[in-house]
N, C-alpha and C positions, 0 to 999 in steps of 0.2 A: 423608217427613221423620221420622216416628215410628220407622221402622226404623233409621235412622241414629243417632238419639238412643239407642235401645235398645242398639245395638251399642256405642256409646261407653260407656254405663252398664256393660255387661258387661265391656268392656275395662278400665275403671277399677276395677271391683270386683275383677277379676283382678289388677290391679296391686297393690292392697292385700293380697290374699290370697297373692300370690306372694312378697311380702316377709315377711309374718307366717306364711305356711303354715297358714292356718286350715283345720281339717278339719271335715267335716260330721258331727261327733259332738257329744255333749252335755257334753263336757269343759269345765269353766269356764275353763281356760287352754289356749292353743294354742302349740305349740312354734314358735319363730322359726328361720328359716334364716339370716338375716343375722347375721354375727359381731359387727358393731359397731352403733352407733346409726344410725337411719334417720329422715329427715324427709321427709314427703310434703306438698306444697302443691298443691292442685287448685282450679281455678276453671273451671266449665263444661267445655270440652274441652281446657283447658290443664293441663299437669302439669309440675312440677319436683320432682325427688327428690334428696335429699342423702344420701350414704352415707359413713360413717366409713371403711370399708375399700373400696379400689378393686376388690378381688376380688368383693365383693358387687354393686357397680355393674355390672361387666362381666357377671356371671352373670345379673342381673336383666334387663339390656338384651337379651341373647340369648333368654332365656325369654319376654320380653314380645313380641319380634318374632315368635317362633314362635307364640305365642298369637294375636296379631293376624292372622297369616297364615291361621289356621283359619277366620277370618271373611272372608277375602279383603281384609283391610286391611293397610296398611303405614305405618310412621312416615315422615314427610317427612325426607329426608336432609339438607336445609339447616337444619332446625329441631331436629335430634336430634344431640347430641354429648355426649361424656364429657369433662368438664373438671376440672382440679384447682382447688378453690375452698374457702375456709374459713380457719379459725384458723391452721392450720399451712402453708397453701399458699405464703405469701410466703417463709417460711424454707426450705421444701423446694425451691421453684423456684430460689431464690437459690443453694442448695447445688449444684444441678445446672446452674447457669448459664443458666436459661431466662427470666429476667426476671420481670415482674409476672404475677400470676395473670390468667387470661382473665376477661372479663366475659360476662354473658348477659342477653338481653332477656326479660322476662316481664311480661305485662299492661301494656304500654306504657312500662315503665321499664327502664333499663339498670342492672343490679345489679353491684357491684364490691366487692372486699375493701377494708376501711379500718380505721382505728384511731380510737377516741374521743380527743378532745383532752385531756381531764382526766387519764385514767390509762393511756392508750395500750393499752387492751384491744381485742380484735377486734370489729368490727361490720360489717354489710352496709350499704353506702351505696347510695342510689338516686338516679338523675337521670332526667329525661324522655328517652325514647328519641329519638335524633336524627331518625329517619324521621318520627316523630309530630310533633316540634317543627317540622320543615321544612314538613310538610303544613299545620299550623295557621298558620304565618307566611304561607304562600302564600294561604291562604283569607282572612286578615286583610288582606293587601295588595290582593287582588281586591275585597274589600268597601270598603276605603278608596278605591280608584279609582272605584267605583260611587257613593260618597257625596261625592266631591270638590266638588260644587256645593251641598251642604247647608250649613246654618249651622255654623260652627266649634263653637259650644256643643253642638249636637246630635251632631256627630261625636265631640267630646270625651266627652260623656256615654255614647255607645255604646262607645267605646274603653275607658273606665274600667270598664264592666260586663264587657267581654271580658277585660281584664287581671285584674281582681279575681276573676272567676269561674275563670280558669285557674289562678292561683296561690292 
């Protein structure tokens, strides 16, 4: 297992350096290759990257696939995609007749483009991912079936803990 973690560590360090192009020199600042802004969000082995310029995203994805291939690894095709998302995605997609921006799942939440109610500025809204919610509801249903002969007060107390802990 340590080898897998080490490979992931190398791969994610490469993701950072591929965007910023850090060189193994003693220079205090390293030149960036990305033309626009870049946002990197990592948690364990999950990674979401936001690029201001689509060109940067396409180039990074190709270079990252090549780098992972050097270790005999590859990105999961169902979990890897390039989407238009962000402040200008709604306007751009509307101009091209494409409808609403796509959503993505990350860390158990579905992320989608939205607007704040007060001043209508862009924000990222999050809701619990449907797959995760369905699994939780099935588990609660099974546990309620198991507890159906317990006292109503005990079942109510347990259910209150479940609902309070979840939300």
